[in-house]
C-alpha positions as CSV (number, residue, x, y, z in Angstrom):
1,M,-0.3,0.4,0.1
2,T,1.8,3.2,-0.9
3,E,1.2,6.1,1.6
4,T,1.6,10.5,0.5
5,V,1.7,12.3,3.4
6,N,2.1,16.5,3.2
7,M,6.0,17.4,4.7
8,H,3.6,18.8,7.5
9,Q,2.3,15.5,8.5
10,A,5.6,13.9,8.1
11,K,7.5,16.1,10.5
12,S,4.6,15.2,13.3
13,T,4.3,11.3,12.6
14,L,8.0,10.4,11.2
15,S,8.7,8.4,13.6
16,R,5.3,6.2,12.5
17,L,6.6,6.6,8.5
18,V,9.8,5.0,9.4
19,E,8.2,2.1,10.8
20,R,5.7,1.8,8.1
21,A,8.6,1.7,5.1
22,L,10.9,-0.6,7.0
23,A,7.9,-3.3,7.1
24,G,7.6,-2.4,3.3
25,E,5.3,-0.3,2.5
26,D,5.9,2.8,-0.1
27,V,5.9,6.0,1.9
28,I,6.1,9.0,-0.4
29,I,6.3,12.6,0.9
30,A,4.6,15.6,-1.4
31,R,4.9,19.6,-0.5
32,N,1.6,21.0,-2.0
33,G,0.7,18.0,-3.3
34,E,3.3,17.1,-5.5
35,P,5.2,14.3,-5.0
36,L,9.4,14.9,-4.1
37,V,10.5,12.2,-1.7
38,R,10.2,8.1,-1.3
39,L,10.8,7.0,2.1
40,V,12.8,3.8,1.7
41,P,15.1,1.7,3.9
42,V,18.9,1.0,3.8
43,A,19.9,-2.3,2.4
44,K,21.9,-3.7,5.4
45,E,26.3,-3.9,4.1
46,R,26.5,-7.8,3.3
47,K,30.1,-9.1,4.9
48,P,31.9,-11.2,1.5
49,R,31.2,-15.3,1.9
50,V,35.2,-16.4,2.7
51,P,35.5,-20.4,1.5
52,G,37.0,-22.7,4.0
53,R,36.0,-20.7,7.0
54,L,34.6,-23.9,8.5
55,K,37.8,-26.1,7.2
56,G,38.8,-28.2,11.1
57,K,35.5,-27.5,12.7
58,V,33.1,-29.7,11.4
59,W,33.5,-33.4,11.9
60,M,31.5,-35.8,10.1
61,A,31.0,-39.8,11.1
62,P,32.2,-41.7,8.3
63,D,28.7,-44.1,8.7
64,F,26.4,-41.0,9.2
65,D,24.6,-41.4,5.8
66,E,24.7,-45.2,6.1
67,M,20.9,-47.4,7.5
68,S,20.0,-50.5,8.5
69,E,17.4,-52.3,6.2
70,E,14.5,-52.5,8.5
71,E,15.5,-48.3,8.6
72,L,15.9,-48.0,4.7
73,R,12.2,-50.2,4.8
74,D,11.1,-47.4,6.8
75,W,12.4,-45.2,5.0
76,E,11.3,-46.5,1.2
77,G,7.8,-47.8,2.6
78,R,8.5,-50.9,2.0
């Protein structure tokens, strides 16, 4: 939903308008009914992925994916 508010109303309800923009609503601020700016959240800066960062910290048992015949039958619904 888009909400257009005049400058005076935006000054007195800025906190509410910011919350609505953070929630994903489209908020436009106008002067004398003419749209001037759109209020949008600032994108969070993402850190680049570092390959191998968990090397030596993760361990899996050699048989972690092995199943007994009974488990296999249950899994396959036989």
